[in-house]
C-alpha positions in Angstrom: -86.2 -149.4 122.3 -89.2 -152.1 122.4 -91.2 -152.7 120.0 -94.5 -151.8 122.0 -93.2 -148.7 123.8 -95.9 -146.3 123.0 -96.0 -143.0 121.2 -95.5 -141.2 123.7 -92.4 -142.2 125.0 -91.4 -142.3 121.4 -91.8 -138.4 120.8 -89.9 -138.2 124.4 -86.7 -140.3 122.9 -86.8 -138.2 120.0 -87.1 -135.1 122.0 -83.8 -136.0 123.3 -81.8 -136.9 120.8 -83.1 -133.5 118.6 -81.9 -131.7 121.5 -78.4 -133.6 122.1 -78.1 -133.3 118.2 -77.9 -129.1 118.4 -76.5 -129.3 121.7 -73.6 -131.2 121.3 -73.1 -131.1 117.7 -74.9 -129.0 115.7 -74.7 -125.8 118.3 -71.9 -126.4 120.5 -71.7 -123.9 123.4 -69.2 -123.3 125.9 -70.9 -124.4 128.9 -71.0 -128.1 127.6 -73.7 -129.1 129.8 -76.5 -126.7 127.8 -78.6 -126.4 125.3 -80.2 -123.0 123.9 -83.5 -122.8 125.5 -84.8 -121.9 121.7 -84.6 -125.6 120.6 -86.7 -126.9 123.3 -90.0 -125.8 121.4 -88.4 -126.7 117.8 -87.1 -130.3 118.9 -90.8 -130.9 120.6 -92.0 -129.5 117.3 -90.0 -131.8 115.4 -90.6 -134.9 117.6 -94.5 -134.2 117.6 -94.7 -133.9 114.0 -95.9 -130.6 113.4 -93.1 -129.5 111.1 -95.9 -128.2 108.1 -96.8 -125.2 110.8 -93.2 -124.3 111.8 -91.3 -122.1 109.4 -88.3 -123.9 107.4 -85.4 -122.8 107.7 -81.6 -123.5 106.5 -79.8 -125.5 108.8 -76.3 -125.2 106.9 -76.7 -121.8 106.8 -76.9 -121.5 110.5 -74.8 -124.2 111.1 -71.8 -122.5 109.4 -72.6 -119.0 110.8 -72.6 -120.5 113.8 -69.0 -122.2 113.1 -67.6 -118.8 111.7 -68.8 -117.3 115.1 -67.3 -119.2 117.1 -64.1 -119.3 115.4 -64.3 -115.8 115.4 -64.9 -115.6 118.8 -61.8 -118.2 119.8 -59.4 -116.0 117.9 -60.5 -112.7 119.3 -61.4 -113.0 122.7 -58.5 -112.8 124.8 -59.8 -112.3 128.2 -59.9 -116.4 128.9 -57.0 -118.0 130.1 -58.5 -121.2 127.9 -60.3 -119.7 124.4 -63.4 -122.3 124.0 -64.1 -122.9 119.9 -68.2 -123.2 119.7 -69.8 -123.9 116.8 -69.8 -126.8 114.7 -66.1 -128.8 115.3 -67.0 -131.5 113.3 -68.0 -129.6 110.4 -64.1 -127.9 110.5 -63.0 -131.1 111.1 -64.9 -132.5 108.0 -63.7 -129.5 105.5 -59.6 -130.0 106.7 -59.9 -133.5 105.9 -61.5 -132.7 102.3 -58.6 -129.8 101.8 
């Protein structure tokens, strides 16, 4: 990004990065190319700097809960030809490395 980039463009870049981070790293889904619609407003609030007016969440608990749910669904659903692991695969890889 250039040094003379306007603040509006910086906010758009940050919002796009946050959506990528939420959709591809923290809360992956089985669709591979979508982000949960609730994350769009959250990314917009963070990019605009409205963090004080937004309720505080426990991000670690949210990622862990999504990963547990993804593991459970991948192990128990048998209707698909190939189960899909959703959640945060990076968290499982780091945990297995540490173990």
